[in-house]
N, C-alpha and C positions, 0 to 999 in steps of 0.2 A: 583315465577318469578325471585327472586334474585338468586336461586340456578342455574337456567338455564342461566342467564347472566354470572354467574361466570364461568360455563362450556364453554360458547361460547368463553371466553377470554383465555382459557387455550391452550397452543400450544402443539400438539402431539409430543412426543419424536422423532418419525421418521421424522417429518417435520423439527425439529431443526437440525437433523443430515443431512438431505437432503440440507437444506439451508447452513449449515456450510461447507459440502463437495463441494457443488457447488461453493461457494464463493472462497474456497481455490483453486480449480482447474482453476477457471477463472482468479483470480487475479495473479496466478503464471505466466501467460503469460507476465506480466510486468517486471518480474525479471529473466527470463531465460537468457537474454542478459548480465546481469551484469558480471558474471565471464567468459563470452565468448568474451569480448571486444577485446582481443588479436587476437584470430583466425578470428573473423569476419572482424576486420580491415585489416588483412592480405589478406583475400580472396576478400574483396570488394574495397580495395584501400583507405581506410579512414586513414588520417594522424594520428600520435600519439597525436597532439594537439587537434584534432577534434574527438577523440575516445570517449570522454565522451558524445558526442551527440548521440551515439548509444542508450544509456539508456534515454537520455533527450528527444529524439523525441517520444519514447513510452510514456513518462510521459506527454509530451505536448498534444499528442493525447488523453490521458486519461483525462487530464484537460479540453480539448475542449469538450469531451463527457459528462463530469460531468456538464459543464455549459449549454450545449444545448440539451443533450439527457435525463439525469436524471430527469430534471424538468418535462418531459413528463409523469413521474410516478404519478404526480398530476393530469394528464389530461386523460391518456389512460389506458386501461386495462393492468395490470402489466405483466401478463404471455406472451401475445403477444409481448409486448415491450422487454422483456427479451430474447425471442427467436429471434427477429429481430436483436437486437444488437450483439448477439452471431454469427450471420451470417456474420456480418462485421468482427469480429475477425477471423473467420475461412479463409476468403479472404486474410487477412493480413498474416496469419500463413502459408498459402500455397504459397504466393508471396515471403516472406522472403528468404527461401532457394533457390529460383530461381534467386535471385538477383546477378548480375554480376558487379554491379557499386554502388556507393555511394548513388545516387539519388533514385534508385529503392528500395534500402534497407530502407532508411529513410522513403520513402512513405509507405512501408509495415509496418514499426514500428508505424507510426501514426495510420494506420488502426487497428493494433493489440490493441493499447492503447484505441482508441475510442470504439471498440467492447467490450473491457473488462469492460467497465462501467456497463455491466449487473450485475456485483457483487453488485454495489451500487444501483441497483433496488431491489436486493434480501435482502440486509441487513435491510432495513427498514421494511420488512415483519415481522420480529420478534417484532419490536417495535409497529407495527400496531396491532398485535395480542395479545401482552402481556398486563396484567393489569399494571397500573403505578407503583405499589409497586414492581413489578418484571421485570421492563423494563431493568434495568441495568444487571440483571443476564441473561435475554434472549439474549440481545445484546452481552454480554460478551461471551456467549456460541457459538454464531454464529461467532463472531469475532475471537474466538480461532481457528476456522476452517480456516477462512480467513488468519490469521496470520501464521498458519502452512503452508498454501500454499505459502505464501511470503518467509518463511524461508526455506522450503524444495526445492523451485524452483531453488535456486542457487546450492546446491550440486547435485541435480538431473541432472541439465543441464551439470554440469562439469563432472559427471560420464558417462552420455550418450555420451558426446563429446569425452571422453577419449577412448571410444570403437568404436563409430560409426561415429564421426564427429559432428560438430555443426549443420549441416542442418538436421540431424535426429531428433533433439530436437524439431524443428518446425513441422516437419511432424507428429511426435507422438502426440504432442499437438493438432494438427488440427484433428486428429482421435478422440481424447478424447473429443474435443469440439463438434463434430458432434454427438457422443453418448450422451453426456450430454444435447444437444439441444433436442434430441428426448425424453429423460427421463423427462425433465422439462416440455415439451409440453403436456406430459400425466399425471404427478403427481403433478405439482405445482398448488395450489388452484388459482382460479381466484380472482383478486381484482379489482373491478370497482370503481375508485374514483368518487366523485361527484363534478366535476369542476364548479367553479363559474366565472372563467376567461378564456379567450382564450390563446392560446400558445403565441401570441404576447405579450399579457399583462403579462403573467407569466414571460417571458424572460425580459421584461422591469422592472418587480418588483424585480429582482435580486439585481440590484445596491441599490434599496431602502432598501431591507432586510439587506444587509451587512452594510449599513451605519446607519441604524436605531436600530439594535439590537446589543448592546455592547457584550453580551455574545457570539454570533456567531462570531463577529469580533475577539474577544480576543482568543476564543478557536481555531479559524482557524489559527491565527498567531502563537500561542503556538506550534501547531502541525507542522506548516510549518518549524519552526526553528529546531525542533527535526528531521523531516523527511529530511531536508536539510543535517543534519549531518549523518544521517542514509544512505542516498543515496551516500554521499561522501565516507563513509567508505567502502560500498560494491561495489563501482565502482573502487576505487583505490586499496584496499587490495589485491584482486586477482593479479593484476599486480605486486604489491610489493612482494608477496609471491613467485611469479614465478621468478622474477629478483634477489631477495636477498636470498631466501631460496632454490631456484631452484626446487620448487614443480611443478609437472605436473598437468594436469587437474583432474586425479583421486585423487591425494593427496589434491588438492584444494577443491575437493568435500567433503573430510572427514572433512577439516576445516569448510566448510560451515554448516555442521550438528551441530557444536558447537552453532550457533545462534538459533537453533530450541528450545533450552531449555528456551529462552526469551518468547516463546508463553505462558508459564504457568502464565504469569503476567496478560493476558487478562480477564479470568474469575474471578480471584482474585480481580482485579481491579473493575470489574462489581459489585461484591457482596459488596465490601467495599464502592462503590459509593452509592448503595442503602442505606447504613447505615450513609451516611453524611460526608465521609472522602475525598471527591473529592479534595477540595483545598489543604489539607495537602499532598496527594499523587501527585498532580500536581508539587508542589515545589520539592519533592523528585526525580521525574522523571527527571527534569532539571539538578539537581546536579549529579544524576547518569550518565546521558549522558555525561556531561562535564568531570566527573571522569574517564569514560571509555576511552576517548581520551588522557586525562592526563596521564594515566599509560603508554600507549605505546608511547607517545611523549617523556617521560623521559627515558624509558628503552629500546627503540627500537634499540639502538646501541649495547646492550648486547645480542648477538645472542644465547647464551646459555639459556636465560630465556625469551627472547622477544616473541618467537612463542607461548609459553604458555600464556603470557600476552595478546597477540592478541586473543587467544581463549577466555580468561576471559572477555576482553573488548567487544567482540562480543555479549556474553551473557548479559552483563550489559546493553549495547546499545539497544539491541533488547527488553530487559525488559522494559526499560524506554519508548521506542517508542510505543510498543504494549499496555502497561498499560495505558499511556496517551491518546492513540487513543480512547480506550473504555471510558475513563472518559469524553472525549470531545463528543463522540457520545451520551452517556448517557444524558449529559447536553443539547445538542441541540435538541435531540428528545423530550424534555419536552416543547418545544416552541409551539406545536400545530399540530394536525393531518392534517389540511388543507394545511400547508406549509412544511411538513416534507420532502418530496422529494426535494423541492427547497433548504431548508437549509442544507440537506445532501449533495446535489450536490455542493453548495457553499463552505461548509466546506472541502469537499474532494478536490475540484479544488484548493483552496488556498493552502492546505498543499502539494499537488502534484506539484504545481508550485515551492514551496520551495524545493521539492525533485529533480525536474528538474534542478533548479539552482545549487543545491549541486552536482549533477552528472557532469554537465558541468564544473562548476568551479573546482571541485575536479580533473577531468581529465586534464584540462589546467594547474592548479598549480602543480600537480604531474609531468607533463611533463617538466615543467620549473624549478621547485624548490625542487622536491623530496618529500618524505614522511613528513619530519619535517614541511615544509610550509603547506602541506595539512591538518596535524593533528592540526595545530594552528587554521585554520578555523573550523575544527570539535569541537574544544573547545569554540571558540568565539560564535558559533551559539546558543548552549543551554544556555550559560551564559547571552547572550542578552536577550533570552526569560525569564530567571529567574529574570532579573532586571525589565522587563516589568510586570512580575508576582507580583513583590513586590508592584506595584501600584494598584493591585486589591483590591477592598473594600471587607471587611469581611462581 
């Protein structure tokens, strides 16, 4: 009997690959717009001061989906829920390139964000299926796929835009989502949760969970600060590279590939978390993120070396954010199977609100005060999180 139970808990390698690839393709929808802020603003009439909202509206839609759709994974069959939310994303992806004004584009951005929470229904699959001793490893492997999607989305969007225009990015993604929806509807295992509460009670319980579980609250705020600096960087830097280094969309795409190297931190962090190094690595992540902004804040004026430093900073920042994300998820997934969907939704919602704030503030500050002022905020956010981290009990 013990052998059978152990076998039941093992995750087939093909399923890990499917979950990782699916999460990467889905979550990429949230990041296509970051390097395209300039061309989208020009075609839809969005002012420079409001350009950061192009990214922010997608993230706000994602946060809303995390709060109101992801908790359904504790109530409804997960495969059907995944397929249904992907349909929302497809509608948004088809609407965005048809937008002729600010309002319609922002609406499509919200739909894209809300539908992309399908990724956060899929991520806990690995945690549900893995034994506790290998949960960090399983989540890390799936998250490496998700993070590759995040990091490849920007250069892919820039590259496609350079040849076909920004609208082609959304049409191509819509096609990919349709194919993925069909694949998941056939290959994704069914997971029927055993709910003990109604949807109304589950939603009401969210506030109680965030208030009563210090680990969830702390980990959410940690990641919100890091993701705020991350979103600020990738919203502002493409505009800076275009204006100060005169890079076109194809060249910005090459810069975007630098951040992909940061995804290697996810599986490594997952394995080290299983060995008990979560607290140490969390502190390192904050210092790494602050240092990444410090480098380019000090040397950005020296054009002969600053472009190289921007690439190095992108790698360091992405490593810090992706590594700490896995550490946070490994921690909150240990809180219990019956609330895993809710705590995952809360965790992701809080830190995506941090990302939305970083994008909006970054765009506004850059428009009014340039890169130096924007980079100061990028330094302050992880340092504030580090000070909060120092209050954590060992």
